[in-house]
C-alpha positions as CSV (number, residue, x, y, z in Angstrom):
1,X,-5.7,6.2,-31.4
2,X,-9.3,5.8,-30.2
3,X,-10.3,3.7,-27.2
4,X,-13.9,3.0,-26.2
5,X,-15.2,1.3,-23.0
6,X,-18.9,0.3,-22.7
7,X,-21.1,-1.8,-20.4
8,X,-23.5,-3.5,-22.8
9,X,-26.3,-4.5,-20.3
10,X,-26.1,-8.3,-21.0
11,X,-29.4,-9.5,-22.5
12,X,-31.7,-7.2,-20.6
13,X,-34.4,-5.2,-22.3
14,X,-34.9,-5.5,-26.0
15,X,-31.5,-7.1,-26.4
16,X,-31.7,-8.2,-30.0
17,X,-32.6,-4.7,-31.2
18,X,-30.1,-3.2,-28.8
19,X,-27.4,-5.4,-30.3
20,X,-27.9,-3.8,-33.7
21,X,-27.8,-0.3,-32.1
22,X,-24.5,-1.2,-30.3
23,X,-22.9,-2.4,-33.5
24,X,-24.1,0.7,-35.4
25,X,-22.8,3.0,-32.7
26,X,-19.4,1.3,-32.6
27,X,-19.1,1.3,-36.4
28,X,-19.7,5.0,-36.4
29,X,-17.1,5.6,-33.7
30,X,-14.5,3.5,-35.7
31,X,-12.4,2.7,-32.6
32,X,-8.9,1.1,-32.5
33,X,-9.5,-0.6,-29.1
34,X,-12.8,-1.5,-27.5
35,X,-13.3,-2.8,-23.9
36,X,-16.7,-4.3,-23.1
37,X,-18.5,-5.4,-19.9
38,X,-21.7,-7.4,-19.4
39,X,-21.1,-9.2,-22.6
40,X,-23.6,-12.2,-23.0
41,X,-22.2,-15.6,-23.9
42,X,-24.2,-18.7,-24.9
43,X,-22.2,-21.9,-25.6
44,X,-19.4,-21.0,-28.0
45,X,-21.0,-17.7,-29.0
46,X,-20.7,-14.3,-27.3
47,X,-21.7,-10.8,-28.2
48,X,-18.1,-9.5,-28.3
49,X,-17.2,-12.0,-31.0
50,X,-20.3,-11.0,-33.0
51,X,-19.3,-7.3,-32.8
52,X,-15.6,-8.1,-33.6
53,X,-16.8,-10.0,-36.7
54,X,-18.9,-7.1,-37.8
55,X,-16.1,-4.6,-37.3
56,X,-13.2,-6.7,-38.5
57,X,-11.4,-6.7,-35.2
58,X,-9.6,-9.2,-33.0
59,X,-11.4,-10.3,-29.9
60,X,-10.6,-11.8,-26.4
61,X,-13.5,-12.8,-24.2
62,X,-13.2,-13.6,-20.5
63,X,-16.1,-15.3,-18.7
64,X,-17.3,-14.0,-15.4
65,X,-19.8,-15.3,-12.8
66,X,-23.4,-14.3,-12.8
67,X,-24.0,-11.9,-9.9
68,X,-26.3,-13.4,-7.2
69,X,-28.8,-10.6,-7.5
70,X,-29.3,-11.4,-11.2
71,X,-30.4,-15.0,-10.4
72,X,-34.1,-15.4,-11.0
73,X,-34.1,-12.5,-13.5
74,X,-31.9,-14.0,-16.2
75,X,-31.7,-17.1,-18.4
76,X,-29.4,-19.5,-16.6
77,X,-28.2,-21.0,-19.9
78,X,-26.6,-17.6,-20.8
79,X,-23.4,-16.5,-19.3
80,X,-21.7,-13.1,-18.9
81,X,-18.2,-11.7,-19.2
82,X,-15.9,-8.9,-20.3
83,X,-14.0,-8.5,-23.6
84,X,-11.3,-6.6,-25.4
85,X,-11.5,-5.9,-29.1
86,X,-8.6,-4.4,-31.2
87,X,-7.9,-3.6,-34.8
88,X,-4.4,-5.0,-34.0
89,X,-3.4,-8.5,-32.9
90,X,-4.1,-9.4,-29.3
91,X,-1.6,-11.7,-27.5
92,X,-0.8,-12.8,-23.9
93,X,-4.4,-12.6,-22.8
94,X,-5.7,-13.8,-19.5
95,X,-8.4,-13.5,-16.8
96,X,-7.8,-12.4,-13.2
97,X,-10.4,-13.3,-10.5
98,X,-11.2,-10.4,-8.2
99,X,-11.9,-10.7,-4.5
100,X,-15.4,-10.4,-3.1
101,X,-14.5,-9.3,0.5
102,X,-17.0,-10.5,3.1
103,X,-19.8,-10.7,0.6
104,X,-21.2,-13.5,-1.6
105,X,-18.9,-14.7,-4.4
106,X,-19.9,-12.8,-7.6
107,X,-17.3,-14.0,-10.1
108,X,-16.0,-10.6,-10.8
109,X,-12.9,-10.7,-13.1
110,X,-10.5,-8.5,-15.0
111,X,-9.7,-9.5,-18.6
112,X,-6.3,-8.5,-20.0
113,X,-4.5,-8.7,-23.3
114,X,-1.4,-7.2,-25.0
115,X,-2.2,-5.1,-28.0
116,X,0.5,-5.7,-30.6
117,X,0.5,-2.6,-32.9
118,X,3.8,-3.4,-34.5
119,X,5.7,-0.3,-33.5
120,X,4.4,-0.6,-30.0
121,X,2.9,-3.2,-27.6
122,X,0.7,-2.1,-24.7
123,X,-1.6,-4.0,-22.2
124,X,-5.3,-3.3,-22.0
125,X,-7.3,-4.4,-19.0
126,X,-11.1,-4.2,-18.6
127,X,-13.2,-5.1,-15.6
128,X,-16.7,-4.7,-14.0
129,X,-16.6,-4.1,-10.2
130,X,-19.0,-4.9,-7.4
131,X,-22.2,-2.9,-7.8
132,X,-23.8,-2.4,-4.4
133,X,-24.0,1.3,-3.5
134,X,-22.7,0.5,0.0
135,X,-20.0,-1.9,-1.4
136,X,-17.0,0.5,-1.3
137,X,-15.0,-1.9,0.9
138,X,-15.4,-4.7,-1.6
139,X,-14.4,-2.4,-4.5
140,X,-11.4,-1.3,-2.5
141,X,-10.2,-4.9,-2.4
142,X,-10.9,-5.3,-6.1
143,X,-9.0,-2.2,-7.2
144,X,-6.1,-3.4,-5.0
145,X,-6.0,-6.6,-7.0
146,X,-6.4,-4.6,-10.2
147,X,-3.4,-2.4,-9.3
148,X,-1.3,-5.5,-8.7
149,X,-2.3,-6.8,-12.1
150,X,-1.2,-3.6,-13.7
151,X,2.2,-3.9,-12.0
152,X,2.6,-7.5,-13.2
153,X,1.8,-7.1,-16.9
154,X,3.1,-3.7,-17.7
155,X,5.9,-4.2,-20.2
156,X,9.3,-2.4,-20.2
157,X,9.3,0.9,-22.0
158,X,7.2,4.1,-22.0
159,X,3.9,2.8,-23.4
160,X,1.2,2.9,-20.8
161,X,-1.2,0.2,-19.6
162,X,-4.8,1.1,-20.4
163,X,-7.3,0.1,-17.7
164,X,-11.0,0.4,-18.5
165,X,-14.4,-0.6,-17.2
166,X,-17.5,-0.2,-15.2
167,X,-16.1,0.6,-11.7
168,X,-19.6,1.3,-10.2
169,X,-17.9,4.2,-8.3
170,X,-17.8,7.9,-8.6
171,X,-14.5,9.6,-9.2
172,X,-14.2,11.0,-5.7
173,X,-14.8,7.6,-4.0
174,X,-12.2,6.0,-1.8
175,X,-11.7,3.1,-4.3
176,X,-11.1,5.4,-7.3
177,X,-8.6,7.5,-5.3
178,X,-6.8,4.3,-4.2
179,X,-6.6,2.9,-7.7
180,X,-5.3,6.2,-9.2
181,X,-2.7,6.6,-6.4
182,X,-2.5,10.3,-7.1
183,X,-4.5,11.9,-4.3
184,X,-3.7,9.1,-1.8
185,X,-1.0,6.5,-1.4
186,X,-1.1,4.0,-4.2
187,X,-1.5,0.2,-3.8
188,X,1.9,-0.3,-5.6
189,X,4.5,2.2,-4.6
190,X,5.3,4.5,-7.5
191,X,2.4,3.4,-9.6
192,X,0.0,6.1,-10.7
193,X,-3.0,6.0,-13.0
194,X,-4.5,9.0,-14.7
195,X,-8.3,9.2,-15.3
196,X,-8.5,10.5,-18.9
197,X,-11.6,12.4,-18.1
198,X,-9.4,14.9,-16.4
199,X,-8.6,16.0,-20.0
200,X,-12.3,16.4,-21.0
201,X,-13.8,19.8,-21.7
202,X,-15.1,21.5,-18.6
203,X,-18.7,21.6,-19.9
204,X,-18.7,18.1,-21.4
205,X,-21.6,15.9,-20.2
206,X,-19.9,13.3,-18.0
207,X,-22.6,10.9,-16.7
208,X,-22.4,7.4,-18.0
209,X,-25.3,6.4,-15.8
210,X,-28.0,8.9,-16.6
211,X,-31.6,9.6,-16.1
212,X,-31.7,10.7,-19.7
213,X,-31.5,7.0,-20.6
214,X,-35.0,5.4,-20.4
215,X,-33.5,2.2,-19.1
216,X,-32.4,4.0,-15.9
217,X,-35.7,4.0,-14.1
218,X,-35.2,3.7,-10.4
219,X,-36.5,6.9,-8.6
220,X,-33.4,7.0,-6.4
221,X,-30.9,6.8,-9.3
222,X,-28.8,9.9,-9.8
223,X,-26.6,10.9,-12.8
224,X,-23.1,9.7,-12.2
225,X,-19.8,8.9,-14.1
226,X,-19.0,5.3,-13.2
227,X,-17.3,4.1,-16.3
228,X,-13.6,4.9,-16.8
229,X,-10.5,4.8,-19.0
230,X,-7.2,5.1,-17.1
231,X,-3.6,5.3,-18.4
232,X,-0.6,4.3,-16.3
233,X,1.7,7.3,-15.9
234,X,5.4,7.2,-16.7
235,X,8.0,7.7,-13.9
236,X,8.4,11.3,-12.8
237,X,10.5,13.3,-15.3
238,X,10.1,10.7,-18.0
239,X,8.2,12.0,-21.1
240,X,5.7,9.4,-22.3
241,X,4.5,9.0,-25.9
242,X,0.8,9.2,-25.2
243,X,-1.4,12.3,-24.6
244,X,-5.1,12.8,-24.5
245,X,-6.7,14.8,-27.3
246,X,-10.4,14.4,-26.5
247,X,-12.7,12.5,-24.1
248,X,-16.5,12.3,-24.3
249,X,-19.5,10.0,-23.8
250,X,-21.1,8.1,-26.7
251,X,-24.0,5.8,-27.1
252,X,-26.1,8.5,-25.4
253,X,-28.9,8.6,-28.0
254,X,-31.2,6.1,-29.6
255,X,-30.4,4.4,-32.9
256,X,-33.5,3.9,-35.1
257,X,-35.5,4.4,-31.9
258,X,-33.5,2.0,-29.8
259,X,-31.2,3.0,-27.0
260,X,-28.1,0.7,-27.1
261,X,-27.5,0.1,-23.4
262,X,-28.3,1.3,-19.9
263,X,-24.8,2.8,-19.8
264,X,-23.2,5.4,-22.0
265,X,-19.8,4.6,-23.4
266,X,-16.6,6.6,-22.8
267,X,-14.5,7.5,-25.8
268,X,-10.9,8.7,-25.5
269,X,-8.9,10.0,-28.5
270,X,-5.2,9.7,-27.6
271,X,-2.2,11.4,-29.2
272,X,0.2,8.5,-29.9
273,X,2.9,7.4,-32.3
274,X,0.4,4.7,-33.5
275,X,-2.0,7.1,-35.1
276,X,-2.2,10.8,-36.1
């Protein structure tokens, strides 16, 4: 089973040309589940629905607020949100508002849905956390709410919850350690999340925010892995049905001369009973 998470950079840059590059990249990847952030919406239309129609997938879109620092730089008639796409039916979907701490409201949300693959059902969550470099305290509050959501929607059985998104945090940050609950006490006692990148090849390029991308232009930007796929871990001693076969970045090159987004995607190939 192949899962992809990708921040699509709203309608910034040459967005019409980028849209075609995004669709071409996803078509080549042929994923089973796709989680998307910074998805534009305009009236009854949104980019996730356009992609889902092109790829023959189900789609759930959850609107979010436009961050204050975007205002004045974006078209106020166009919204933003997160989305989940699946080759299988999506049910029990919802949107959870995330806290903003002492800062200005940003409308950050987590979108969730239950993937019904017939022989198994498992929840998928995707989110886009606070972006300020010094905003770890806000992200700590947000991952706390995210962990509570995982605990609420995880179904009975061994199938994991899949949590994806642009966390705007590096893997050794306090917020990522708190969310995983492996190297520090978890938000929810007994709940642990595994970052699938721990199964990547040691020499695999890991940056999803990279100076190799021409859209990343600020002179202070450094290469970093800030986009994630996590799986909830089964209780100790309980064998789970999922494993990780391969993890890598994608969308890390132009398509017909156009780079798809300012982020690279993360692709995880899972060993599961749902696919060989």
